[in-house]
C-alpha positions as CSV (number, residue, x, y, z in Angstrom):
1,M,88.2,40.5,-125.1
2,H,90.0,42.5,-122.4
3,S,89.1,46.0,-121.6
4,R,90.1,48.7,-119.1
5,S,87.2,50.7,-117.6
6,V,88.1,53.8,-115.6
7,F,85.5,55.1,-113.1
8,H,85.5,58.4,-111.3
9,L,84.1,57.9,-107.9
10,D,82.1,60.7,-106.1
11,C,81.4,60.1,-102.5
12,T,81.4,63.7,-101.2
13,A,77.6,64.0,-101.1
14,I,77.5,61.1,-98.7
15,I,80.9,61.4,-97.0
16,P,81.8,65.1,-97.3
17,D,85.4,64.9,-96.0
18,C,86.2,61.6,-97.8
19,G,88.7,62.8,-100.4
20,F,89.0,59.2,-101.5
21,V,92.2,58.6,-99.5
22,C,91.2,55.8,-97.2
23,A,93.2,52.7,-97.9
24,K,90.6,50.6,-96.1
25,C,87.9,51.7,-98.7
26,V,90.1,51.0,-101.7
27,E,91.2,47.6,-100.3
28,E,87.6,46.6,-99.6
29,M,86.5,47.6,-103.1
30,K,89.5,45.6,-104.5
31,V,88.5,42.5,-102.6
32,V,84.9,42.7,-103.9
33,F,85.9,43.4,-107.5
34,M,88.6,40.7,-107.6
35,R,86.0,38.1,-106.6
36,Q,83.9,39.0,-109.7
37,A,84.5,36.5,-112.6
38,G,86.3,38.3,-115.5
39,V,88.0,41.0,-113.4
40,N,91.8,40.8,-113.8
41,K,93.0,43.9,-112.0
42,F,91.6,46.7,-109.8
43,Y,93.6,49.7,-108.7
44,R,93.2,53.3,-107.7
45,N,93.9,56.1,-110.1
46,G,93.4,59.7,-108.8
47,N,89.8,60.2,-107.6
48,G,88.7,56.9,-109.1
49,V,89.6,53.4,-109.9
50,V,90.6,51.3,-113.0
51,V,89.1,47.9,-113.5
52,E,90.7,45.6,-116.1
53,H,88.2,43.0,-117.1
54,D,87.1,40.6,-119.8
55,V,84.0,42.2,-121.4
56,D,82.8,38.8,-122.6
57,V,82.5,37.7,-118.9
58,V,81.6,41.0,-117.1
59,G,80.3,44.2,-118.6
60,T,80.5,47.7,-117.3
61,D,76.9,47.7,-116.2
62,Q,77.8,44.8,-113.9
63,L,80.8,46.6,-112.6
64,V,78.7,49.7,-111.8
65,A,76.3,47.4,-109.9
66,L,79.2,46.2,-107.8
67,F,79.7,49.7,-106.4
68,Q,76.1,49.8,-105.3
69,D,76.4,46.5,-103.4
70,L,79.6,47.1,-101.5
71,P,79.5,45.6,-98.0
72,S,79.8,47.5,-94.7
73,F,79.4,51.3,-94.5
74,H,80.5,51.7,-98.2
75,E,77.1,50.5,-99.5
76,G,75.7,53.2,-101.7
77,A,78.5,55.6,-100.7
78,F,80.4,55.7,-104.0
79,V,78.7,57.0,-107.1
80,P,80.7,55.7,-110.1
81,T,80.9,57.5,-113.4
82,L,82.3,55.5,-116.3
83,I,85.0,57.6,-118.0
84,T,86.4,55.1,-120.5
85,S,86.1,51.4,-121.3
């Protein structure tokens, strides 16, 4: 079953002037998420991202964990809040 999970991302506590506008950050996240089995799409939406995924393959808890394991300086920088799934 396919689902669309929307995450608000808060990084201001760690990167105060972020504003979630860095194309490099979004592209790195996209690469990481698109490598995850079951993820069909990943794209930016306002101050967050949308992940379209097959819930029978990857659940929202696994998606949240991906944010915590981002490589480079992003590791632990983005605090996701699931808005819808």
